[in-house]
C-alpha positions, 0 to 999 in steps of 0.5 A: 400432697400436692394434689390441690392446685390453687391459682390466683382467683380460684375459689376455695371450698370445703372443710376446716382448711378454709374456715379462716376465710370467713373474716378478713383483716383490715391490715391487708389493704392495699393502701398499707404496704408496711403492714403487708410485710411477711404476708405475701402469698405464693402461687401454686406452680403445679403441685408445689404446695409442699414448697410454698408451705416450707418457704413461708416457714423459712421466711418467718424464721426471722434470722434467715430472711434478715441474713438474706436481706442484709448480707447479699455481699456474702453470695451475690458476687459469686458465679451462677452455679445451681446453688448460687441460683438457689441463694439468689432466689431466696434473697429475691423471695425474702426481699419481695415478702419483707422489703420496703415496697410490698406491692404484689398480691402474691409471689411466683417462686419459680426461680426457687423451684428451678434451682432446687430441681437442678440440685435434686432431680427428685423434685422435677416434674409435677409429682407429689413431694414431701415438704420435710424432704424439700426442707432438708434439701434446701438447708443442706445446699444453702449451707454448703454454698455459704459455709466458711472455715472456722478455726477454734481452740478446744480442749483435747478429747484424750485429755478430758476430765472424769465425766467425759464432758470436758471436751466440747466441739468448736461450736460449743466453745464459740457459744460459751465464749460469749456466755463466759465473758457476759456472766457478770453482765447478764442477770439471767446467767445466775439463774440458769446456772442455778437451775443447771446445778439443781437439775431435774431427776429426769436429767440426772438419770439421763446423764447417768446412762449417757456418760461412761462408767469408770470415767472413760471419755469419748476417746477412751470408750470401747466403741460398739459396732455391728457386723453390718457396714451400713449400721457400724458407728464411727469408731477410732482405731484399736490403737487410738482407743488403747492409747486413750484408755490407758494414757497417763492423762486419763483420770481414774474413777478415784481422781477428782474432777479438778485433777481431770480438768488440770490434765486437760490441753488445748488443741486446734480444730477447723469446722465450717459454719453458715447461717444455716448451722447457726440457726438450725443445727443441733447435735444429738448423741446416740448411746449404745450400751452393751448389757454384758460388759456395760461399755457404752458407745457415744456417737455424736451427729449434727442434725437440722431437724429431729424426726420423732415417732408418734406413740400409740395409744396404749404404748407400754412404759417398758424398753422397746425393741428395734421394731418398736415392740415392747420387751422385757430386760433380765432382771439381773442384767446390767442393762436392766433399769429399775422404775426409780431409774427409768428417767424419761421413761418413768415420766413419759407414759404415766399420763398419756391416757389420762386415766382411761383404760384400754377399752375405753381408749378404743372409743375415745383418744385425747391424743398424745402431746409433743412431749411424749413424742420427744420422750418416745424418741429418747426412750431406751430401745432394746436391741436383741436378736438379728439387731444385736451389736458386736461388742469389741470388748466382748468380741461377740454380738450382745444385747444392747440398749440404745438411747438418743439424747440432745447434746446441743439445742439449735436456735430454731428447733425443727420437729418432724413428726413421723406420720407417713409410712410406706412400703419400699417394694410398692412405692408411695401409694402402698403406704399409710398415714398417722393422723393421730392428734398431737397436742403441741404448745402454741400460746405456752413454751416448750421446755427442752431441758428434760431431754438434754444430756446436760442442761446448758448455760442457755435458755432451753425454752422455745416458742412456736413460730410456724408449722407445716400441716398436711391435709389429706391421705398418704396418696394425696392431699395439700400442705398449708402453713401457719406462721407467727408474725415477727412484727406482730407476735400476738397474730397468726396467719394461715398461708394457703398458697396465694391465700393469706388469712388471719387466724386465732391461736385456737385454730393453730392448736387444732392443726394436724402438724407435720413439721413444727418450728420453734424458736428459742426464747431469748432472755430479757438481757438479750432483748435489752441488748438488742434495743440498745444496739438498734438505738445506737446505730440509728443515732450514729447513722444520723450523726454520719448523715448530718456530718456529710450534709454539713460538709455538702451545705458549707460547699454550696454556701460558696455559690452566690448565684440567684439559684442558690435555693434550687441548687441546695435542694438538688444537693440535698436529694443527691446526698440522700441518694449517695447515703442510701447507695453507699456512694463515694462520700460515704465510703470516704468517710468510712475509710477515715472517719473524723475523730468527733464522730467516735465511730466503730464498726460491726458486721452485719452478720453479727447484727443479724445474730444478735437481733435474731438469736438468744446468744449471738456469740463473740463478735466476728470482726477478725474473720474480715481482717487480713494477716496484717490486721486490716481489711482484706478487700480489693476496693473501698466499695466492697469493704463498706458493704459488710459493716454497720457503724456504731459508736465506739462506746458501744463497740467496746461494751459489746466486746466486753460482754460477748468477746471477740473483736478486735474493734474496727474504727475505719474501713481502710483496706490493706494496701499489701493485700490489694496488691496480692489480690491483683497479682493473683487475679492477673496470674490466674487469667494468664494461666488460663489463657496459656493452658488453653493455648498449650494443652493438647490431646497428645504429647504435643512437641515432645515425646512423653506423657507428664503424669499429674495427680488427678486430686490436684488437677481437680483443685486446679480446675476449680481455682482456674475457672473461678471468678476473680477474688475480691477479698483475701480469704477467697484466694484458693490456689491449688498449691504445689503439685502433689505427685508424691501421693502417687508413691508409697509412703515407706518407699518414696521411689516406688509407685503405689499399686493399681493406679488408674488413669482418670481416677488417680492421675491424668497425662499432660504434655511437656509445655503444660507440665513446665507451665504448672511447674513455673506457676505452682511448683511441686512434683516429682515429675513422672514421665512415661512413653505411654499413658500407663503409669507403669510403662517405661520412663523417659527423661525430662524435656527441659528444652520444651519449657514455653518461651513466654516463661523464660525471663526476658529483658524488658518483659516481666511476664515470667516474674508475674506468673511465677509461684515465687512472685505471687505466692512467696512475695505476694506481689511485692516487686522489690521483695522479689527482686531481692530474693531472687536477683538471678531470675532477672537475667534471661538464660540463653534459649535452645535454638531450633528445638521443637516448641521454641520457634524463633517467631513464637508469639509473645503473650501480654499479661492480661488485665484484671477481668471486671466481668464474671467469666462463665465456667468453661473448658480451659481448652477451646474445642475444635472449630473455635477461633485460634484452634489448630485443626486436629490430625486424622489420628488424634481426632479419632481418639477418645478424650479421657475426662475428669470433669465436664470440660472439652479437650484441647486441640492437637499440636502441630505436625510432627507431634507424637500422637497417643497409642491407638486404643488408648485413652487420651489424658484428661484435658486440664 
């Protein structure tokens, strides 16, 4: 699939693939940079056409490229890990393709390839790769890097109504919040609701199958599971199912739906979102019904694309077995579907062959439509024989009927056609490719309402924006992409590595699609709102620029020298540059806007959603505010980056239509949170340096090992090695030590059985333990004479508390690194002294004890770091500057690792080395 390698200047020959190169478009002229936006080719780096085609389709997914270009603040300040490098590579590619100055004839996506190869070794080298697998890899990793925690209030599933549809997930509620608030404002809302209430016969039959009989909801259903662990669906415990099924809040079949809704209650749920999930994530439901007891299991799954089969020319309309062959259900079985209730199936295969008989189809095949592929995906599948499911109600394996249905549709519907099939035993070249013609809508819309579990109060029509085509056979071939230009919706372009050529829609219709990208069609009201927002934003920006220009010119008029005109021109140019780069004048104005401007602010992220999605959802201003209701950034420069200015009138209108908020009228940071962020960063840096100094490969100056929960240590490592935080919500201290998880729940004094070194716990010396307790607290302490957690217990060595952590007169280091000062008092010195007045008094220090030499070096509190540190070990390796030479006993020992860091040096002579043959504790 990447056997064709196209470099700049190479000629292309042959076939329909290059038929579009016979004519050119004058808009490709080098003098018109603006017209070349979105038309940049990609050089082939060696069988990387699979990547180039996918990148072109993602670049023409307008919401994705717009987010990366307008919201670099969401990822550009983080550490340069593999995922971060992928984000920066995408941002570079989108800016090259859609930026203000498109000058290069093509782009080399080498940074994208290298980042993906680091994340997934499958893509290393120059072997043939699958474009759809590349898409999944890229979208998954971008989502994981950009995801943010979102807390929502949703209905409790165990208290939902009769149909089992009263419970929506957090993402549905977030979308519906905007719809509910905007019903009176959106003229299209009534039409959508009218269509939903009437519905089609197909949708009604589909809903009848997927909803649970006897008014059982998701929580109340008896889950069906296979005996095979690999195919066992997720199910609640027996106690949860029984409680949900027999609970007093469950609506019976005779109760009204109003009663079921009245018994519902709200619960809080947390999930993760990113621009990827907002654009590409849909939800499908797998419905499996036992043909004996008629109980249905519904398993919901979030997906970024849908892999649909391509039906055969003579595929029958009867249900299919697990291997795709037709089967016949017993007429008397509960799972038997009558023709009039066949729902999707009754309308799926009747017109495929267009009246052609079986014999004629051997010589002539018109192909199938994309709707046929979707119907085949949603068609009933009969599970029998070795594919039987184990029914928990029947307590045995039974024949079942399985059906897939769409619960939520994404903004960009990515449909993958299953064209390739290969034998696992013989590898890729032993497979085959299904090259059957699949007809798909190009100039018309794709209606997904017939495949929905319930028609939503949102548009269900989609328009094609791009596709990936594979040319060739299973063992080799070439990928190209066809994309519709956002700025010129009537124009289609073929992207063949560096070659970019305009094509007619008829040629796109003749393509052999492998992956199709469909964008939801927005309503007229949504388009109207977009235009109003853009006009208002431009007008407000013009007012702000004029205000700053007037202030600058009034200042310049005081200069009465003969060079006044030149000075004014210089000031004007400097002013334009400052406005373009968000200089101090603009930031000061945003911090305290004049009343006459009547300005408010909306996030760039929500602006991207408004201008690229059919339903942007509620305004997300709350996500940028700290608990005190102000912006939670560490500086004014960072606070101005995520927002666009608009008028207060439009801001109030948007909140009234879409919900969310609150209104932000100034970009002034919270002083309390700035103090807290500074205290957090300073303590983290000081903790890093102290652990580097005190951590050893043995017990140090003490006699015992202090064992710590390995899960907490892993969280601590991510925290201490992270970049200095720049806003309130990035703070991620590990919290108190959670050694209580190493004990039995029933008996907190008894250790759990079969605890393992490195996997469940690690060992540190006494100094590091007391440092952890000072900074984070928690416990309880587990002190042993050996790394084996079940060995002899030793008493605490309180005399080994590091000297720096003991309060001293005139030295506030102990206070500023303490858990009480940073986590409880949030860096407020006055509050700390009020709550902990005794901590200011220095207790008597023991003399002559190990680790407390009178000449111990004091530690100065480090300044807040301004440059990013590399993710390194928290301990210096032997041979580094400042490291104590290791003794022969400890140098020959093996270090126990939890992650990829280096161990620390041994302590001075007199320390207790670990027993011979034992693993050393993991260096923290």
